[in-house]
C-alpha positions in Angstrom: 15.6 -29.1 -1.3 15.2 -29.0 2.9 16.3 -25.6 4.6 17.8 -24.8 7.7 15.9 -22.0 9.1 12.2 -20.2 8.0 12.1 -16.2 8.2 8.9 -14.7 8.2 7.6 -11.0 7.5 5.2 -10.2 9.9 2.3 -7.7 8.3 0.1 -10.3 6.5 2.1 -13.0 6.6 2.0 -13.3 10.6 -0.9 -10.2 11.3 -3.8 -9.3 9.4 -2.6 -5.7 10.2 -2.2 -4.5 6.2 -6.2 -2.7 6.0 -5.6 -1.2 9.4 -2.4 0.2 8.8 -3.6 1.6 5.1 -7.2 2.8 7.0 -5.1 4.6 9.0 -2.3 5.9 6.4 -5.1 6.8 3.7 -6.9 9.0 6.5 -3.9 10.8 7.5 -3.0 11.7 3.8 -6.3 13.1 3.0 -6.4 15.6 6.2 -3.1 16.6 4.1 -4.7 17.4 0.6 -3.7 13.8 -1.1 -7.4 11.8 -1.3 -7.1 8.2 -2.2 -9.3 5.2 -2.6 -8.3 2.4 0.2 -7.3 0.3 -3.3 -4.9 3.2 -4.5 -3.3 3.6 -0.9 -2.4 -0.1 -0.6 -1.0 -0.6 -3.6 1.3 2.2 -3.3 2.4 2.1 0.3 2.2 -2.2 0.9 5.3 -3.5 1.8 7.0 -0.3 2.3 8.0 1.8 5.3 6.1 5.3 4.9 9.4 7.3 5.5 11.0 5.7 2.6 8.0 7.4 0.8 8.2 10.8 1.6 9.1 12.4 -1.3 6.5 10.9 -3.1 3.9 12.1 0.1 5.6 15.3 -0.3 4.8 15.6 -3.8 1.3 15.0 -3.9 0.6 17.2 -0.2 3.1 20.2 -1.4 4.3 19.4 2.6 7.2 18.0 3.8 6.9 14.8 5.8 8.2 16.1 9.2 9.0 13.8 12.4 6.2 14.7 14.5 3.5 13.8 11.1 5.3 10.6 11.5 5.3 9.9 14.7 1.6 11.0 14.8 0.9 8.1 12.5 2.5 5.9 14.7 0.5 6.7 17.4 -2.7 6.7 15.8 -1.8 3.4 13.9 -0.7 2.0 17.1 -4.1 2.6 18.9 -6.1 1.2 15.9 -3.9 -2.6 15.8 -4.2 -3.2 19.5 -7.7 -2.6 19.7 -8.5 -4.2 16.3 -5.6 -6.9 15.2 -6.2 -10.2 14.3 -3.6 -13.0 13.7 -3.9 -14.7 9.7 -6.0 -17.7 10.1 -3.9 -21.0 11.3 -0.7 -19.1 11.5 -0.6 -20.4 15.0 -0.1 -24.0 14.3 1.9 -23.4 11.2 4.5 -21.5 13.3 4.7 -23.7 15.9 5.1 -26.7 13.8 7.9 -24.8 12.0 9.4 -23.5 15.0 9.7 -26.9 16.6 10.9 -29.5 13.5 13.4 -26.3 13.2 14.6 -26.7 16.7 13.4 -23.1 16.9 15.7 -21.5 14.0 12.9 -19.3 12.9 12.7 -15.3 12.7 11.0 -12.5 12.2 12.2 -10.3 9.5 10.0 -7.0 8.8 10.0 -3.5 7.2 7.9 -2.1 10.2 9.7 -0.4 13.3 10.3 -2.6 16.3 7.8 -1.6 18.5 4.9 -2.3 16.0 6.0 -5.7 15.0 6.5 -6.2 18.9 3.3 -5.1 19.4 1.7 -7.0 17.1 3.0 -10.2 17.9 2.0 -9.9 21.5 -1.2 -8.7 20.7 -1.9 -12.2 19.0 0.3 -14.4 20.7 3.0 -15.5 19.0 5.7 -13.0 20.4 7.5 -16.0 22.6 7.8 -18.0 19.0 10.3 -15.1 18.1 11.4 -13.4 20.7 15.4 -12.2 21.0 14.9 -12.9 16.9 13.2 -10.3 15.5 14.6 -7.5 12.9 13.4 -4.5 11.8 14.0 -3.0 8.4 13.9 0.3 9.9 17.0 -1.0 12.4 19.0 -2.0 8.6 20.9 0.7 6.2 18.4 -0.3 3.9 14.9 -1.6 4.3 12.9 -3.9 1.7 12.8 -4.4 -0.7 16.6 -4.4 -0.3 17.7 -7.7 1.7 19.8 -6.5 4.9 16.2 -7.2 7.4 16.7 -11.4 5.7 20.3 -11.5 5.7 20.6 -9.9 9.1 18.4 -12.4 10.4 20.0 -15.4 8.5 23.4 -14.1 10.5 21.9 -14.2 13.9 20.8 -17.5 13.1 24.1 -18.5 11.7 22.5 -20.2 8.9 23.6 -19.3 5.2 21.0 -17.1 3.3 20.6 -19.7 0.8 19.4 -22.3 3.2 16.7 -20.0 4.3 13.0 -20.3 3.4 11.2 -17.0 3.5 7.7 -16.4 3.6 6.3 -13.4 2.6 3.1 -11.7 0.8 4.0 -8.6 -1.1 6.3 -8.3 -4.4 8.6 -5.9 -1.9 9.0 -8.6 0.3 9.7 -11.4 -1.9 12.2 -9.0 -3.9 14.3 -8.8 -0.6 13.9 -12.0 0.3 15.4 -13.3 -3.5 18.1 -10.7 -3.3 18.9 -12.0 0.0 19.4 -15.6 -1.7 16.5 -17.1 -0.2 13.5 -19.2 -1.1 10.7 -17.6 -1.2 7.4 -19.1 -0.7 4.5 -16.0 -1.4 1.1 -16.0 0.4 -1.1 -15.1 -1.7 -4.8 -16.2 0.0 -6.9 -14.6 -2.8 -5.0 -17.1 -5.4 -3.9 -14.5 -7.5 0.2 -14.7 -7.0 1.1 -13.6 -10.5 2.8 -10.6 -9.2 4.4 -12.5 -6.5 5.7 -15.3 -8.8 7.1 -12.3 -11.3 9.1 -10.9 -8.4 11.1 -14.0 -8.0 8.9 -16.3 -5.5 9.7 -20.3 -5.8 5.6 -20.6 -5.4 2.1 -19.4 -3.8 -0.1 -21.0 -1.4 -2.9 -20.0 -0.4 -3.4 -21.3 3.3 -1.1 -21.0 6.0 -2.3 -25.3 6.9 -0.2 -25.8 3.4 3.1 -24.3 5.0 4.2 -27.3 7.5 4.2 -29.5 4.0 5.7 -26.6 1.7 8.5 -26.0 3.4 10.7 -29.7 4.9 13.6 -28.9 7.3 17.0 -30.5 7.3 
């Protein structure tokens, strides 16, 4: 099938931010009394907005998740991203190819807050491809795994969601893309994409250099 637009997740698809954000979160949770390994923290929180997991955090720490705590998390996270963030390998060429082939009908639809998304895209030199077409789950009625952010991106591009290709890397994100009616291509650099396929991804791929051949644009 051919597509009219391509909608990209951000974290783990455009930028290699998840180990950085996960490390900050793990450290802050340990400070509050909930000790997790990096792997456990990643498994629980990857692809999700931290604020949406407030009840789980309170259950394990015995303390409410306040706006001040969330603000502190974002500040510490942003400092680390500013100094350590890198792009996903080969993503610049993949985005440029699809941007050109679609005549600019691409968007970034992330579950993260807008400040983080824009900070990251600027940091790695991708912002100009998505300027004016960046969508945050924090600004939607529901964040991923609900489809709202993908539906908003498709509507802004004036494209039927069923004619959109979505690029994701987490079960949460794949679930959101499928719920929107899009066809989801799941980035699984380790090669272990069974959970992504089970969530509804059309197929998995391991290198961003494959993306231009996988997604055919009308």
